[in-house]
C-alpha positions in Angstrom: -75.2 -38.7 47.8 -78.6 -37.1 48.2 -79.5 -39.5 51.0 -76.3 -38.6 52.9 -77.1 -34.9 52.3 -80.6 -35.3 53.8 -79.1 -37.0 56.8 -76.7 -34.2 57.4 -79.4 -31.5 57.1 -81.6 -33.5 59.5 -78.8 -33.6 62.0 -78.1 -29.9 61.6 -81.7 -29.1 62.3 -81.8 -31.3 65.4 -78.7 -29.6 66.8 -79.0 -26.0 68.0 -76.3 -23.5 66.9 -74.9 -23.5 70.5 -74.7 -27.3 70.6 -78.0 -28.0 72.3 -80.7 -30.4 71.1 -84.2 -30.2 69.9 -84.4 -26.8 68.2 -87.7 -25.0 68.9 -88.6 -22.0 66.8 -88.9 -18.6 68.6 -91.1 -16.9 66.0 -91.5 -18.8 62.8 -91.2 -22.5 62.0 -90.8 -24.7 58.9 -94.5 -25.5 59.1 -95.3 -21.8 58.6 -92.6 -21.0 55.9 -91.8 -23.9 53.7 -89.2 -22.9 51.1 -90.0 -26.0 49.1 -93.5 -24.7 48.5 -92.7 -21.0 47.8 -89.3 -21.1 45.9 -88.9 -22.2 42.3 -86.5 -25.1 41.8 -83.0 -24.2 40.8 -81.9 -24.5 37.1 -81.7 -28.1 35.9 -78.1 -29.3 35.3 -76.9 -29.0 31.7 -79.8 -26.5 31.0 -79.4 -23.2 29.3 -80.4 -21.4 32.5 -77.7 -23.3 34.4 -75.2 -22.3 31.7 -76.3 -18.6 32.1 -75.9 -18.9 35.9 -72.4 -20.2 35.5 -71.5 -17.5 33.0 -72.6 -14.9 35.5 -70.3 -16.3 38.1 -67.4 -16.3 35.7 -68.1 -12.7 34.6 -68.1 -11.6 38.2 -64.8 -13.5 38.8 -63.2 -11.9 35.7 -64.3 -8.4 36.7 -63.6 -8.4 40.5 -61.0 -6.0 41.8 -58.8 -6.8 44.7 -61.0 -4.6 46.9 -64.1 -6.4 45.8 -62.5 -9.7 46.4 -61.4 -8.7 49.9 -65.0 -7.5 50.7 -66.5 -10.7 49.4 -64.2 -12.8 51.6 -65.0 -10.6 54.6 -68.7 -11.0 53.9 -68.5 -14.7 54.6 -68.9 -13.6 58.2 -72.6 -13.9 59.2 -72.5 -11.4 62.0 -75.0 -8.5 62.0 -72.1 -6.1 62.5 -70.5 -7.3 59.2 -73.8 -7.1 57.4 -74.4 -3.6 58.6 -70.7 -2.7 57.8 -70.6 0.6 59.7 -73.9 2.1 58.3 -75.3 2.6 61.8 -72.1 4.1 63.3 -69.6 3.2 66.0 -72.3 2.6 68.7 -73.7 -0.4 66.8 -71.7 -2.9 68.8 -72.8 -6.1 70.6 -71.8 -4.9 74.1 -74.2 -1.9 73.9 -77.2 -3.7 72.5 -78.0 -6.8 74.6 -81.8 -6.8 73.8 -81.2 -6.2 70.1 -78.6 -8.9 69.9 -80.7 -11.5 71.8 -83.6 -10.7 69.5 -81.5 -10.9 66.4 -80.1 -14.3 67.5 -83.6 -15.7 67.8 -84.5 -14.5 64.4 -81.4 -15.8 62.7 -81.7 -19.2 64.4 -85.2 -19.5 63.0 -84.0 -18.4 59.6 -81.1 -20.9 59.6 -83.5 -23.8 60.3 -85.7 -22.7 57.5 -83.1 -22.6 54.7 -81.2 -25.7 56.0 -84.5 -27.6 55.9 -84.7 -27.4 52.1 -81.1 -27.2 50.8 -81.0 -31.0 50.7 -84.2 -31.2 48.6 -82.5 -29.7 45.6 -78.9 -30.6 46.6 -77.5 -28.2 44.1 -73.7 -28.2 43.8 -71.9 -25.0 44.2 -70.2 -23.3 41.2 -66.7 -24.4 42.2 -67.9 -28.0 42.3 -69.2 -28.1 38.7 -66.5 -26.0 36.9 -62.8 -25.9 37.3 -62.9 -22.4 35.7 -64.4 -21.0 39.0 -61.7 -19.7 41.2 -63.6 -19.5 44.5 -62.2 -17.4 47.3 -62.8 -17.5 51.1 -64.4 -20.4 52.9 -65.8 -23.1 50.7 -68.8 -24.5 52.5 -69.8 -28.2 52.0 -73.5 -27.5 52.1 -75.7 -27.3 49.0 -75.8 -24.0 47.0 -79.6 -23.4 46.7 -80.9 -21.3 48.3 -78.2 -19.0 49.7 -78.3 -18.8 53.5 -76.1 -15.6 53.4 -78.4 -13.9 51.0 -81.4 -14.9 53.1 -79.8 -13.6 56.3 -78.5 -10.4 54.6 -81.8 -9.4 53.1 -83.8 -10.2 56.2 -81.4 -8.2 58.2 -81.9 -5.2 55.9 -85.7 -5.6 56.2 -85.6 -5.7 60.0 -83.1 -2.8 60.4 -84.8 -0.6 57.8 -88.0 -0.9 59.9 -86.1 0.0 63.1 -84.0 2.8 61.5 -86.0 4.1 58.5 -83.6 7.0 58.3 -81.0 4.6 56.9 -83.4 2.4 54.9 -81.8 3.0 51.4 -78.3 2.3 52.7 -79.3 -0.8 54.6 -81.1 -2.3 51.6 -78.2 -1.4 49.3 -75.8 -3.1 51.7 -78.1 -6.2 52.1 -78.1 -6.5 48.3 -74.3 -6.2 48.1 -73.9 -8.8 50.9 -75.7 -11.4 48.9 -74.2 -10.4 45.6 -70.7 -10.9 47.1 -71.4 -14.6 47.3 -71.4 -14.6 43.5 -68.3 -12.5 43.4 -66.6 -15.0 45.7 -67.6 -17.9 43.4 -69.5 -19.8 46.0 -73.1 -19.2 44.8 -75.0 -18.7 41.6 -77.2 -15.6 41.0 -80.3 -17.8 41.2 -79.2 -18.9 44.7 -79.1 -15.3 45.8 -82.5 -14.5 44.3 -84.1 -17.4 46.0 -82.5 -16.3 49.3 -84.1 -12.9 49.0 -87.5 -14.3 48.1 -87.2 -16.6 51.2 -86.2 -13.7 53.4 -89.3 -11.7 52.3 -91.5 -14.7 53.1 -89.9 -15.0 56.5 -90.4 -11.3 57.2 -94.0 -11.5 56.3 -94.5 -14.5 58.7 -92.6 -12.7 61.5 -94.8 -9.6 61.2 -97.8 -11.7 62.0 -96.4 -13.1 65.3 -97.2 -11.3 68.6 -94.1 -12.4 70.4 -92.0 -11.1 67.5 -93.7 -7.7 67.6 -93.1 -7.4 71.4 -89.4 -8.3 71.1 -89.0 -6.2 67.9 -90.3 -3.1 69.6 -88.0 -3.6 72.7 -85.0 -4.1 70.4 -85.9 -1.1 68.3 -86.3 1.1 71.3 -82.9 0.0 72.6 -81.2 0.5 69.2 -82.6 3.9 68.6 -81.6 5.1 72.1 -78.0 3.8 71.6 -77.8 5.5 68.2 -79.1 8.7 69.7 -82.2 8.8 67.5 -85.7 10.1 68.4 -88.1 7.4 69.7 
């Protein structure tokens, strides 16, 4: 099973999100940020920590309202518009932000390569795969559970946007946290998957901020975004 998983991840890394071949990092590569070296391993199966992780998923499931369930399902979408969820107003739309969206795509493609590169190392089953008590909702992805790609993307998005629009920093980080937590609400990740995703996102952000090309593109995207939002430069 693990050998098949490693093969799948290898193929995913070789194929670009748009179907092209030979992915080449724009800003940060797996040689610069290796999740296997900076993240703790997930809880061991049958361990007390694993049991606590599952209990947290079941508590979230028991306590979720219909509104929370609906938001958790919607948060399966990885788009930046969904992550931001209206915080930056009605002008935050793809058609008005070509530079920002191109920049964001490059960042998220790098990020996707980084977390996919290590999912197979731990090959952790998702909550709904280990317990029939878990009533997972939304799309049930076949990839491994640890670390959470959604939590990684959501937290990194909050970091980037908070640095572009510090006026909305608190709301963006709150939303980035909710976006990750909703993966537990949906029953498709454990809390430790989410924590690992956020740790990974912080490591990626640190590496990005040491890259000259990133700074150039970040500043262009920031200028466009603030102009579109009607904020002072």
